[in-house]
C-alpha positions, 0 to 999 in steps of 0.5 A: 490605778487612776491618775490620782493613785493611792499612797500605801505605807508599810510597817517593815521595809523587810517585807516589801519588795525592794526590786519593784518599789522605790520608797519615798521620803518618810513623812514626819507626821507618821509615827511608830515607823510607819511609812507612806508609799508614793506611786511610781510614775513612768514616762514613755518617749513618743514622737512628740516628746515625753508623755505622762503615763497612768501610774501602776501599783504593786502592793505586797502582802502585809505580814503580822505575827500571831499572838502579838500583844501590842494592841492597837498596832499600826499596820499601814497607812494609805494616802491619796495625792489628789487632794490635801489632807482633810479633804479625803475620807478613807475606809476599809471593808472585808473580813475582820472589819465589817465581816466576821470576825468583826472589829479586828482591823480599823482605819483612821478615816482622815489619815488612812492609818490601819490598826490591828485591834486584837490578837491573831491566831494563825490556826484560826485565820491565816490571812485577811483580804481587805479592800480600801476606799478613798472618797471626797467630802461629797462621797465621790470616789477619788481613787479606784478601790485597792485590795489589801492582803494581811498575812498572819505569820505562824509561831510555834504555839501548838504541840504535836498530837498523836492520832492514837494515844494507845497504839497496838501492834502484832508480830509473830514470834520468830520474825526476822529483823525489819518485819513491819509491826505498826505505825505511829501517827501525829499531827501539828496545828502549826504551819507544816511549811515551817519548822513549827510543823516539822515532826520527828518520832523516837522510842524513848522507852521499850525495856531490854532487850531492844527489839523494835525501832521506829522511823523518825520521819514516818513513825513506822515501827519494825523489828530490829533483831531476832529472838521474839518468843511468845512463850518468853515475852508475850507483849512489849510496851513502848513509849513513843515521842513526837517533837516539832521543830525537827525534834527540837521543839514541842513534844508529846508521847504515846504508848505502843503495845506490841503483842507477839503472835503464836506459831506452832514451834512447840510440839505436844508431849505426853505427860507420862509414857504409860496410861492404865485403864479398865473396861467391862467386857461387852460394853460399847459406846463408853469412855474408859479413860484419858491420856494427857499432853502438854503444849506451850503454844497459845491455849485454845489455838490450832497450834495448841490443839492436839490430834490423837491417833491409835497406831497399834493395838493388840486387838485387831478388830478396831474396838477403840477410838480416841478423840480430843477434849477441846477444853483440856486437850486430853485424849479421851479413849472409848470402846466402839466394839464389844470386848471379850474377856475370854478372848483377851484379858488386856489390850495394849494400845500405842497412841501418837499425838500431834497438833492440828496445825503443822509444826514449824520448822524451827520447833524442836524435836521430841521423844514424847509424842507417843505413849502406851495405854494398857486396857484391862478387860474385866469379866462379866456374866455374858448371855448364851447364844445360839450359833444357828439362829434361826435353825431350819428343820424339815419334817415329812408330812404326817410325822407322828407324835414323839418323833425326834426333830432336832437338838437345838443347843446354845453356847455359853461364852463364859467358859471359865465360869463352868455354867450349866445351860437349861432349855424351855419352849417360849412360844409354840402356838399349836403346842406341837413340841417338847424340849429336853431341858438339859440336852435341848433335844426337841420332840413332837408332842402330837402329829403336825398338821399342815393345815394349821393357820400358824403355817405362814408361807409353809413355815412353822416357827417356835421360840426356844429359851436357853438360860444359864445358872448364874444369879441373875441368869442370862438368857438367849432366844433361838428361833426354830423354823419347821418346814413340812416337806410335802409327799408326792401323792398327786400326779400332774394333770395336763391341760388343755386336752384339745388343740389345733395344728397346721397340716404342714409343719410351721414354727409358729404352729403347735399346741401349748400344753401345761399341767397342774399338780395338787402337790407343792414344790418340790413335789410338783414342777418342773413338769416333763412332757413326752409322748407315750412310749406305748405308741412309738409310731407317734414319735415319727410324726410328733414332737414335744419341746419344753418351754419352761418348767410348766409348759411345752409345745406339741408340734408336727415333724412332717406333713400329715393329712387333715383330721382328728388325732388322739395322742397319748401324752405322758406328764411327769412331776419332779417329786420323789417318787416321780408320779406320771399320768398319761392323758389323751390329747385331741389334736385337729390337723387342719389346712392353714392359711398364710397367717397360720390359722385354720381355714373355715372348712377345718373348724367343723372337724375341730368342733367335732373333736372338742368333746369331753371325756366319757368320765366327765360326761358321766359325772355331769349327767349324774349331777344333773340327775341328782339335782332333779331328784332333789327338786322332785323330792322337795316338790312332793314334800311341799305338796304333801304339807299343803294338802295335809294343812288344808284338808277338811277345812271346808268339807269332810269329803276327800275330793274337796279340792277347794283352794287354800287361803293365800296371803295377799298384801293389803293395798289399803282402801278408802277412808272408811276401810282402815278398821277392816279385819287384821289379816295378820291374825290369819298369818299367826293362828296361835294368837287368834282371838275367839271369833266375835258374834255377828255384829247387828244387821249386816249391809244389804246387797241391792242385787241379793234376792230375799226369797232364798233360804239359807243353804245347809252343807256338811260340817266337819266335826269339831273335834280337835280343829285348828285355830284357822279352821275354827275361824273359817268355819265360824265365818261360814256360819255367820254368812249362812245365817245372815238372811240378807245374804243370797244363797249363791253368794257366800263371800263376806263383804269386807270392802264395803265403802259406805255411802258417799265414799270418795273412793266409790264402790265396786262397779260389778256389785252396783251394776244391777239392781235385780237378779234377772241379769245374773248368769251363773253358767260360767261356773261350769267352765271353772273346772273341778275345783269350783264344781262343788261350788256350782252344785251348791249354788246352781239352779235346781 
């Protein structure tokens, strides 16, 4: 503080620090017991004597009780000793004055008295920090600003409040004393540092017996004694109280609900010792009955849920199963394998029950954890059955009609009903079989043909139906599989019949031989190869080693000279009776190189010896000869047909060998040639129309002479001509009677292109305008087929 320190007044002397302050004499101008504080002045000895020091202020907090109704209330007065009264202006600033909450505190600007103008609430504002100022009339500071702290003193004006009005706790039945259950918690808005905020908890109501206690300071609820049993009391309601002032002040209450949890302390028990049920024989996958149990534990929990086990059964096949119904806890008994009334009329089952969870050690023992289920098996008409299905039968090839094949019978399981079985054929694609309806004996209706398309994989299958005489009848289907056993009527044929071996015996040198057989197994392979016993001397030099059931290797035993050797080899099959065939094997013994191959010099020997047998050669020659004869016959027939078809078309003479009319493909012509004669009329004489009469004047050939008469040559009588013959003869008449046609040219002009044709005309025709340059001697070189033509048109 400065040399002119402020004077601070306080209301209550008990709230001042008497050790640090010295109170001055009371100012008679102050009212309501307010006091003015004079500053302490300290002096310190120095070399020059006593010296006045700067005054120091110790201002304790100013306390005021909340909820004070004496308003306005003088709290304190501040005074500056620098000037006289009336020449100093006092002011305060801070919360409660010029800051929110405004207007709580005010100051007398002349006297410096500070007043409380409103009731205080410590739970809202527990203290206020203000700053006091002293200035002269000119506004100059007389003192340094002074801090004032006003503390609001608490009163017990708030009840304690529980954080949860409904407290929930859980504890297992059978818990030991002291087991934690739950905790009650409360708060108090009053000052926790005073008794106003000191809380205490208690249980004011819980019924009997008293099973729980509460810690008065912490609010923890625990069990206090044994005997919690959910099956007796499932829930406890407790009334909890909390009070401040260490239990003597304001109070509040809450409700605590404590649930007793379940443990598996009750075993499941069957409601009765025996259960009776019925089931129809041969039924599978159905429920036949229930076994009931009771359990006092919590419904739907694992402590309540039952698990069933079939301990013993008079049916040893495991035909029954049991499962739990989760809704009722019953055991549902079902059949998983068919039962047979004839084998067992009643089945006795021993069933045990227990919980899914393990039973508690405190649980009592029970004698009702087992029960007996008696299942009566009812009889029904069961279908017959074939014990052997399919039934395999083997027949010899060529079995005649009426032969007995087998007896195929079924068995009726209903032995106590004494039913009769009858038989019929359900499927027989070739209708080869008949069956006796009473005995089931099967005969052949006709000879069985192995070539039938219904033989699949060597088997023929037929279906036999067996029926009982019940109403309605029950049936069974049996499969009869017939196999045709092959007769061994073909010997094996060995191949190849030629081979090469090295002259010096080697392991990798030999002739691999095999065989084929027209018969089928088991009348064919495995084949057996050996040298013919008729030539025992061969066995000294040769040996045959089997490779598998179809192949063997021919090898040398010792060194032999090079050359061709013919070895008789016997090939036998495995049929009954065994068939054997001896064939000649042409083996060339040659000099081999290091790789085991014959040297080039030995190839000629092998080639010379690789001929075919005489029989095969004769067959080939006969086939070739027969083919040549057939070709020759066809040529003769065709020649005769052509000769008879064209004979007499142009002449009566037998030596008329003029050529036939051939079918040439039309290649088209110019634009004006599209209406030419349809050559198809020649190809189908039956549709030939009568020949048209000559069409006016024919085109004039520029190279044709006009002084030759129309030649006359023999004509065949018109009796019975063919259409094509008439057509040709009519065409010849038209050409012969045409005065514009020269005698040496009888060809009709079908390809005349006309004048101005884009395609032009034949250059050979237009190459000359006179007959002087025509040369007909070349006709003599055309042979006898054109000799008659040369005689007809040649120069006389």
